MMTF fields as JSON, N, C-alpha, C and O atoms, coordinates in Angstrom:
{
  "mmtfVersion": "1.0.0",
  "mmtfProducer": "UNKNOWN",
  "numBonds": 339,
  "numAtoms": 340,
  "numGroups": 85,
  "numChains": 1,
  "numModels": 1,
  "chainsPerModel": [1],
  "groupsPerChain": [85],
  "chainIdList": ["A"],
  "bondAtomList": [4, 2, 8, 6, 12, 10, 16, 14, 20, 18, 24, 22, 28, 26, 32, 30, 36, 34, 40, 38, 44, 42, 48, 46, 52, 50, 56, 54, 60, 58, 64, 62, 68, 66, 72, 70, 76, 74, 80, 78, 84, 82, 88, 86, 92, 90, 96, 94, 100, 98, 104, 102, 108, 106, 112, 110, 116, 114, 120, 118, 124, 122, 128, 126, 132, 130, 136, 134, 140, 138, 144, 142, 148, 146, 152, 150, 156, 154, 160, 158, 164, 162, 168, 166, 172, 170, 176, 174, 180, 178, 184, 182, 188, 186, 192, 190, 196, 194, 200, 198, 204, 202, 208, 206, 212, 210, 216, 214, 220, 218, 224, 222, 228, 226, 232, 230, 236, 234, 240, 238, 244, 242, 248, 246, 252, 250, 256, 254, 260, 258, 264, 262, 268, 266, 272, 270, 276, 274, 280, 278, 284, 282, 288, 286, 292, 290, 296, 294, 300, 298, 304, 302, 308, 306, 312, 310, 316, 314, 320, 318, 324, 322, 328, 326, 332, 330, 336, 334],
  "bondOrderList": [1, 1, 1, 1, 1, 1, 1, 1, 1, 1, 1, 1, 1, 1, 1, 1, 1, 1, 1, 1, 1, 1, 1, 1, 1, 1, 1, 1, 1, 1, 1, 1, 1, 1, 1, 1, 1, 1, 1, 1, 1, 1, 1, 1, 1, 1, 1, 1, 1, 1, 1, 1, 1, 1, 1, 1, 1, 1, 1, 1, 1, 1, 1, 1, 1, 1, 1, 1, 1, 1, 1, 1, 1, 1, 1, 1, 1, 1, 1, 1, 1, 1, 1, 1],
  "groupList": [{"groupName": "MET", "atomNameList": ["N", "CA", "C", "O"], "elementList": ["N", "C", "C", "O"], "formalChargeList": [0, 0, 0, 0], "bondAtomList": [1, 0, 2, 1, 3, 2], "bondOrderList": [1, 1, 2], "singleLetterCode": "M", "chemCompType": "L-PEPTIDE LINKING"}, {"groupName": "LYS", "atomNameList": ["N", "CA", "C", "O"], "elementList": ["N", "C", "C", "O"], "formalChargeList": [0, 0, 0, 0], "bondAtomList": [1, 0, 2, 1, 3, 2], "bondOrderList": [1, 1, 2], "singleLetterCode": "K", "chemCompType": "L-PEPTIDE LINKING"}, {"groupName": "ILE", "atomNameList": ["N", "CA", "C", "O"], "elementList": ["N", "C", "C", "O"], "formalChargeList": [0, 0, 0, 0], "bondAtomList": [1, 0, 2, 1, 3, 2], "bondOrderList": [1, 1, 2], "singleLetterCode": "I", "chemCompType": "L-PEPTIDE LINKING"}, {"groupName": "ASN", "atomNameList": ["N", "CA", "C", "O"], "elementList": ["N", "C", "C", "O"], "formalChargeList": [0, 0, 0, 0], "bondAtomList": [1, 0, 2, 1, 3, 2], "bondOrderList": [1, 1, 2], "singleLetterCode": "N", "chemCompType": "L-PEPTIDE LINKING"}, {"groupName": "TRP", "atomNameList": ["N", "CA", "C", "O"], "elementList": ["N", "C", "C", "O"], "formalChargeList": [0, 0, 0, 0], "bondAtomList": [1, 0, 2, 1, 3, 2], "bondOrderList": [1, 1, 2], "singleLetterCode": "W", "chemCompType": "L-PEPTIDE LINKING"}, {"groupName": "LEU", "atomNameList": ["N", "CA", "C", "O"], "elementList": ["N", "C", "C", "O"], "formalChargeList": [0, 0, 0, 0], "bondAtomList": [1, 0, 2, 1, 3, 2], "bondOrderList": [1, 1, 2], "singleLetterCode": "L", "chemCompType": "L-PEPTIDE LINKING"}, {"groupName": "ALA", "atomNameList": ["N", "CA", "C", "O"], "elementList": ["N", "C", "C", "O"], "formalChargeList": [0, 0, 0, 0], "bondAtomList": [1, 0, 2, 1, 3, 2], "bondOrderList": [1, 1, 2], "singleLetterCode": "A", "chemCompType": "L-PEPTIDE LINKING"}, {"groupName": "SER", "atomNameList": ["N", "CA", "C", "O"], "elementList": ["N", "C", "C", "O"], "formalChargeList": [0, 0, 0, 0], "bondAtomList": [1, 0, 2, 1, 3, 2], "bondOrderList": [1, 1, 2], "singleLetterCode": "S", "chemCompType": "L-PEPTIDE LINKING"}, {"groupName": "GLY", "atomNameList": ["N", "CA", "C", "O"], "elementList": ["N", "C", "C", "O"], "formalChargeList": [0, 0, 0, 0], "bondAtomList": [1, 0, 2, 1, 3, 2], "bondOrderList": [1, 1, 2], "singleLetterCode": "G", "chemCompType": "PEPTIDE LINKING"}, {"groupName": "CYS", "atomNameList": ["N", "CA", "C", "O"], "elementList": ["N", "C", "C", "O"], "formalChargeList": [0, 0, 0, 0], "bondAtomList": [1, 0, 2, 1, 3, 2], "bondOrderList": [1, 1, 2], "singleLetterCode": "C", "chemCompType": "L-PEPTIDE LINKING"}, {"groupName": "VAL", "atomNameList": ["N", "CA", "C", "O"], "elementList": ["N", "C", "C", "O"], "formalChargeList": [0, 0, 0, 0], "bondAtomList": [1, 0, 2, 1, 3, 2], "bondOrderList": [1, 1, 2], "singleLetterCode": "V", "chemCompType": "L-PEPTIDE LINKING"}, {"groupName": "TYR", "atomNameList": ["N", "CA", "C", "O"], "elementList": ["N", "C", "C", "O"], "formalChargeList": [0, 0, 0, 0], "bondAtomList": [1, 0, 2, 1, 3, 2], "bondOrderList": [1, 1, 2], "singleLetterCode": "Y", "chemCompType": "L-PEPTIDE LINKING"}, {"groupName": "GLU", "atomNameList": ["N", "CA", "C", "O"], "elementList": ["N", "C", "C", "O"], "formalChargeList": [0, 0, 0, 0], "bondAtomList": [1, 0, 2, 1, 3, 2], "bondOrderList": [1, 1, 2], "singleLetterCode": "E", "chemCompType": "L-PEPTIDE LINKING"}, {"groupName": "GLN", "atomNameList": ["N", "CA", "C", "O"], "elementList": ["N", "C", "C", "O"], "formalChargeList": [0, 0, 0, 0], "bondAtomList": [1, 0, 2, 1, 3, 2], "bondOrderList": [1, 1, 2], "singleLetterCode": "Q", "chemCompType": "L-PEPTIDE LINKING"}, {"groupName": "ASP", "atomNameList": ["N", "CA", "C", "O"], "elementList": ["N", "C", "C", "O"], "formalChargeList": [0, 0, 0, 0], "bondAtomList": [1, 0, 2, 1, 3, 2], "bondOrderList": [1, 1, 2], "singleLetterCode": "D", "chemCompType": "L-PEPTIDE LINKING"}, {"groupName": "THR", "atomNameList": ["N", "CA", "C", "O"], "elementList": ["N", "C", "C", "O"], "formalChargeList": [0, 0, 0, 0], "bondAtomList": [1, 0, 2, 1, 3, 2], "bondOrderList": [1, 1, 2], "singleLetterCode": "T", "chemCompType": "L-PEPTIDE LINKING"}, {"groupName": "PRO", "atomNameList": ["N", "CA", "C", "O"], "elementList": ["N", "C", "C", "O"], "formalChargeList": [0, 0, 0, 0], "bondAtomList": [1, 0, 2, 1, 3, 2], "bondOrderList": [1, 1, 2], "singleLetterCode": "P", "chemCompType": "L-PEPTIDE LINKING"}],
  "groupTypeList": [0, 1, 2, 3, 4, 5, 6, 5, 7, 6, 2, 2, 8, 5, 2, 5, 9, 8, 10, 6, 10, 11, 5, 7, 10, 3, 2, 11, 9, 2, 12, 1, 13, 2, 6, 13, 1, 11, 7, 7, 2, 12, 3, 6, 1, 10, 13, 6, 13, 12, 1, 2, 13, 1, 2, 14, 5, 5, 12, 12, 12, 3, 12, 3, 5, 1, 14, 1, 10, 11, 10, 2, 12, 15, 3, 2, 4, 1, 11, 7, 16, 10, 10, 10, 16],
  "groupIdList": [1, 2, 3, 4, 5, 6, 7, 8, 9, 10, 11, 12, 13, 14, 15, 16, 17, 18, 19, 20, 21, 22, 23, 24, 25, 26, 27, 28, 29, 30, 31, 32, 33, 34, 35, 36, 37, 38, 39, 40, 41, 42, 43, 44, 45, 46, 47, 48, 49, 50, 51, 52, 53, 54, 55, 56, 57, 58, 59, 60, 61, 62, 63, 64, 65, 66, 67, 68, 69, 70, 71, 72, 73, 74, 75, 76, 77, 78, 79, 80, 81, 82, 83, 84, 85],
  "secStructList": [7, 7, 7, 7, 2, 2, 2, 2, 2, 2, 2, 2, 2, 2, 2, 2, 2, 2, 2, 2, 2, 2, 2, 2, 2, 2, 2, 2, 2, 2, 2, 2, 2, 2, 6, 2, 2, 2, 2, 2, 2, 2, 2, 2, 2, 2, 2, 2, 2, 2, 2, 2, 2, 2, 2, 2, 2, 2, 2, 2, 2, 2, 2, 2, 2, 2, 6, 2, 2, 2, 2, 2, 2, 2, 2, 2, 2, 2, 6, 1, 7, 7, 7, 7, 7],
  "xCoordList": [10.959, 9.871, 9.964, 10.966, 8.545, 7.574, 6.866, 6.166, 7.081, 6.839, 5.147, 4.592, 4.616, 3.797, 3.294, 2.576, 3.478, 4.177, 2.852, 3.093, 1.607, 0.381, 0.955, 1.517, 0.484, 0.917, 2.226, 2.301, 2.782, 4.102, 3.982, 4.299, 3.282, 2.671, 2.062, 2.667, 0.98, 0.426, 0.849, 0.059, 1.701, 2.449, 3.214, 3.27, 4.098, 4.432, 3.63, 3.431, 2.894, 1.578, 1.133, 1.096, 0.646, 0.224, 1.52, 1.055, 2.924, 3.557, 4.146, 4.567, 4.095, 4.208, 2.63, 2.642, 1.787, 0.464, 0.057, -1.008, 1.117, 1.492, 2.272, 1.956, 3.904, 4.454, 4.023, 4.439, 3.084, 2.878, 1.523, 1.109, 1.124, -0.385, 0.867, 0.691, 2.051, 2.779, 3.221, 3.286, 3.704, 4.47, 2.776, 2.995, 2.079, 0.667, 0.772, 0.971, 0.448, 0.227, 1.411, 1.247, 3.115, 3.841, 3.608, 3.787, 3.272, 3.529, 2.276, 2.425, 0.956, 0.0, 0.159, -0.306, 0.87, 1.514, 2.389, 2.259, 2.998, 4.033, 3.479, 3.491, 2.895, 1.836, 1.08, 1.205, 0.304, -0.376, 0.672, 0.517, 2.547, 2.323, 3.059, 3.729, 3.142, 3.748, 3.07, 3.66, 1.575, 0.076, 0.149, -0.052, 0.502, 0.37, 1.344, 0.979, 2.612, 3.384, 3.435, 4.514, 2.756, 2.511, 1.529, 1.652, 0.092, -0.319, -0.069, -0.812, 0.509, 1.145, 1.967, 1.174, 2.73, 3.627, 3.34, 4.164, 1.517, 1.115, 0.509, 0.442, -0.362, -1.138, 0.535, 0.662, 1.294, 2.373, 2.735, 2.865, 2.836, 2.961, 1.215, 1.215, 0.356, -0.518, -0.792, -1.511, -0.04, -0.486, 1.337, 1.411, 2.271, 2.949, 2.759, 3.174, 2.08, 1.381, 0.582, 1.041, -0.345, -1.069, -0.3, -0.715, 0.779, 1.002, 2.238, 2.716, 2.637, 3.179, 2.31, 2.67, 1.128, 0.075, -0.153, -0.431, -0.107, -0.433, 0.934, 0.938, 1.854, 3.197, 3.072, 3.199, 2.716, 2.728, 1.979, 2.299, 0.015, -0.473, -0.202, -0.92, 0.977, 1.542, 2.172, 1.879, 3.425, 3.623, 3.414, 4.049, 2.444, 1.39, 1.098, 1.304, 0.61, -0.145, 0.657, 0.345, 2.155, 3.181, 3.823, 4.538, 3.477, 4.235, 2.936, 3.215, 1.357, 0.608, 0.787, 0.896, 0.721, 1.296, 2.617, 2.619, 3.622, 4.755, 4.231, 4.132, 3.497, 3.422, 2.392, 2.486, 1.301, 0.486, 1.493, 1.389, 2.309, 2.785, 3.926, 4.907, 3.993, 5.301, 4.254, 4.518, 3.502, 2.366, 1.873, 1.731, 1.74, 1.697, 2.359, 2.042, 4.002, 4.943, 4.879, 4.62, 5.423, 5.17, 4.258, 4.654, 2.532, 1.922, 2.139, 2.239, 2.247, 3.071, 4.597, 4.669, 5.215, 6.169, 6.164, 6.7, 5.237, 4.508, 3.128, 2.959, 2.47, 1.796, 2.116, 1.985, 2.753, 3.483, 3.836, 3.021, 4.274, 4.503, 6.137, 6.503, 7.015, 8.132, 9.324, 9.895, 9.618, 10.163, 11.45, 12.228, 11.937, 13.864, 13.849, 13.336, 14.564, 15.427, 16.188, 16.88],
  "yCoordList": [-50.876, -50.931, -49.529, -48.814, -49.181, -48.098, -47.668, -48.436, -46.15, -45.591, -45.739, -46.302, -45.243, -44.928, -43.207, -43.284, -42.491, -41.644, -40.85, -40.205, -40.995, -40.879, -41.189, -40.466, -42.986, -43.746, -43.048, -42.989, -42.769, -42.342, -41.212, -40.983, -40.39, -38.918, -39.416, -39.25, -40.072, -40.309, -40.994, -40.979, -41.444, -42.383, -41.598, -41.626, -40.532, -39.5, -38.875, -38.917, -38.132, -37.279, -37.548, -36.823, -39.336, -39.615, -39.493, -38.757, -39.549, -39.598, -38.341, -38.09, -37.425, -35.967, -35.761, -35.377, -36.072, -36.011, -36.821, -36.819, -37.491, -38.601, -37.737, -37.363, -37.012, -36.584, -35.446, -35.418, -34.133, -33.415, -33.709, -32.949, -34.99, -35.404, -35.4, -34.395, -35.899, -36.478, -35.458, -35.32, -34.319, -33.549, -32.156, -31.79, -31.885, -31.583, -31.756, -31.108, -33.28, -33.534, -33.463, -33.449, -33.42, -33.627, -31.745, -31.324, -31.024, -29.861, -29.265, -28.608, -29.735, -30.082, -30.246, -29.502, -31.316, -32.192, -30.629, -29.861, -30.618, -29.08, -28.183, -27.961, -27.48, -26.939, -26.854, -26.258, -28.047, -28.641, -28.146, -26.933, -28.762, -28.335, -27.72, -27.723, -26.756, -25.4, -24.952, -23.984, -24.567, -23.977, -24.27, -23.389, -25.787, -26.501, -25.463, -24.809, -25.595, -25.187, -23.571, -23.125, -22.863, -21.53, -21.25, -20.121, -22.11, -22.302, -23.06, -22.791, -23.601, -24.083, -22.095, -21.353, -21.665, -20.823, -19.9, -19.02, -19.504, -18.143, -18.496, -17.526, -20.596, -20.398, -20.485, -20.051, -21.062, -20.52, -18.68, -18.407, -17.529, -16.76, -16.092, -15.184, -16.78, -16.268, -16.863, -16.514, -17.635, -17.944, -17.38, -17.014, -17.355, -16.678, -15.301, -14.658, -15.044, -13.05, -13.452, -12.958, -14.144, -14.768, -15.078, -15.098, -15.253, -15.984, -14.73, -14.55, -13.986, -12.305, -11.098, -10.055, -11.62, -10.309, -11.36, -10.661, -12.857, -13.386, -12.667, -12.191, -13.038, -12.705, -10.79, -10.297, -10.694, -8.477, -8.404, -7.63, -9.516, -9.003, -9.477, -9.114, -10.533, -11.188, -9.898, -9.219, -9.789, -8.888, -7.593, -7.133, -7.024, -6.066, -6.404, -5.596, -7.52, -7.912, -8.265, -7.851, -9.099, -8.762, -7.334, -7.079, -6.7, -4.958, -4.196, -3.384, -4.442, -4.747, -4.539, -3.674, -6.237, -7.52, -7.119, -7.121, -6.81, -6.082, -5.246, -5.191, -3.986, -3.168, -2.651, -1.524, -3.573, -4.254, -4.778, -4.54, -5.487, -6.678, -5.556, -5.972, -4.072, -3.116, -2.105, -1.844, -1.768, -1.32, -2.237, -2.07, -3.1, -4.462, -4.603, -4.581, -4.86, -4.614, -3.379, -3.502, -1.606, -0.833, -0.421, 0.178, -1.283, -1.204, -2.162, -1.407, -3.027, -3.333, -3.148, -3.367, -2.81, -1.428, -0.546, -0.631, 0.38, 1.273, 0.853, 1.66, -0.246, -0.028, -0.879, -0.832, -1.964, -3.297, -2.689, -1.768, -2.668, -2.527, -2.746, -3.918, -1.881, -2.154, -2.189, -1.17, -3.327, -3.809, -3.479, -4.429, -2.147, -1.65, -2.1, -1.901, -2.663, -3.282, -2.39, -2.827],
  "zCoordList": [-53.921, -53.323, -53.195, -53.24, -52.998, -52.998, -51.82, -51.16, -51.479, -50.316, -50.467, -51.411, -49.574, -49.299, -48.572, -47.574, -48.816, -48.123, -47.225, -46.205, -47.716, -46.967, -45.507, -44.685, -45.496, -44.22, -43.22, -41.992, -43.832, -43.317, -42.467, -41.3, -43.632, -42.501, -41.668, -40.609, -41.498, -41.108, -39.874, -38.931, -39.776, -38.565, -37.718, -36.489, -38.925, -37.844, -37.519, -36.305, -38.181, -37.259, -35.899, -34.905, -36.181, -34.697, -34.142, -33.272, -33.801, -32.999, -32.512, -31.383, -33.795, -33.002, -31.747, -30.577, -32.366, -31.332, -30.143, -29.526, -29.972, -28.458, -27.892, -26.763, -28.734, -28.273, -27.619, -26.46, -28.049, -27.403, -26.162, -25.287, -26.492, -25.61, -24.813, -24.125, -24.459, -23.331, -22.576, -21.354, -24.049, -23.096, -22.225, -21.07, -22.568, -22.106, -20.347, -19.32, -20.909, -19.567, -18.111, -16.891, -19.402, -17.724, -17.289, -16.146, -18.244, -17.708, -16.681, -15.651, -17.339, -16.824, -15.183, -14.321, -15.028, -13.259, -12.851, -11.898, -13.659, -12.984, -12.558, -11.347, -13.342, -13.044, -10.859, -9.789, -11.618, -10.098, -9.712, -9.566, -9.26, -7.9, -7.652, -6.619, -8.908, -8.498, -8.335, -7.856, -8.254, -7.627, -6.083, -5.247, -5.717, -4.62, -3.56, -2.582, -4.138, -3.429, -3.517, -3.127, -3.829, -3.86, -3.068, -2.592, -2.539, -1.966, -0.623, 0.321, -0.529, 1.104, 1.195, 1.774, 0.926, 1.27, 1.311, 1.562, 1.003, 0.829, 2.137, 2.892, 3.051, 3.812, 5.089, 6.234, 4.391, 5.69, 6.396, 7.589, 5.02, 5.002, 6.28, 7.111, 5.978, 7.011, 8.798, 9.734, 8.617, 10.169, 10.734, 11.907, 10.137, 10.413, 10.822, 11.786, 9.912, 9.994, 11.43, 12.46, 11.508, 12.938, 14.552, 15.711, 14.006, 15.457, 15.672, 16.792, 14.597, 14.971, 15.663, 16.21, 15.436, 16.007, 17.404, 18.379, 17.75, 18.678, 20.108, 21.243, 19.03, 19.539, 21.078, 22.198, 19.57, 20.011, 20.874, 21.776, 21.08, 21.871, 22.893, 23.825, 23.233, 24.565, 25.175, 26.159, 23.955, 24.638, 25.234, 26.183, 24.583, 25.514, 26.651, 27.557, 26.905, 27.984, 28.546, 29.662, 28.737, 29.413, 29.823, 30.792, 29.066, 30.078, 30.801, 31.683, 30.431, 31.291, 33.026, 33.895, 32.775, 33.805, 34.931, 36.162, 34.017, 35.088, 35.299, 36.525, 34.604, 35.635, 36.608, 37.095, 36.919, 37.517, 39.178, 40.381, 38.387, 39.95, 40.131, 40.746, 39.67, 40.224, 41.114, 42.288, 40.696, 41.665, 43.014, 44.226, 42.204, 43.713, 44.739, 45.929, 43.839, 44.875, 46.215, 47.412, 44.961, 45.616, 47.32, 48.32, 46.875, 47.348, 48.366, 49.333, 48.705, 49.254, 50.732, 51.942, 50.016, 50.255, 51.627, 52.733, 50.938, 51.071, 52.549, 53.463, 52.488, 53.692, 54.816, 56.04, 53.638, 55.158, 56.736, 56.778, 57.532, 58.542, 58.662, 58.574, 58.828, 58.824, 59.818, 60.205, 60.159, 61.36, 61.891, 61.976, 62.341, 62.56, 64.171, 65.273, 63.615, 64.773, 65.58, 66.5]
}
């Protein structure tokens, strides 16, 4: 039996080409998933930073309101008539 080396090498080449394409597609899909996860992580970081800034602003506003309440309470005690029995 005579082996047709040209046909055999062509078949092996096609098989290797198919494997290369299959691996390339899988690598592309994995890279795409990694990019999506990285993007979602970056978005989460930005959202967290925005929330931290909002919390900082609210803390500052809260302190200002506490100061105003203290002034109002002080004025109430200062100017209200006190009944002493």
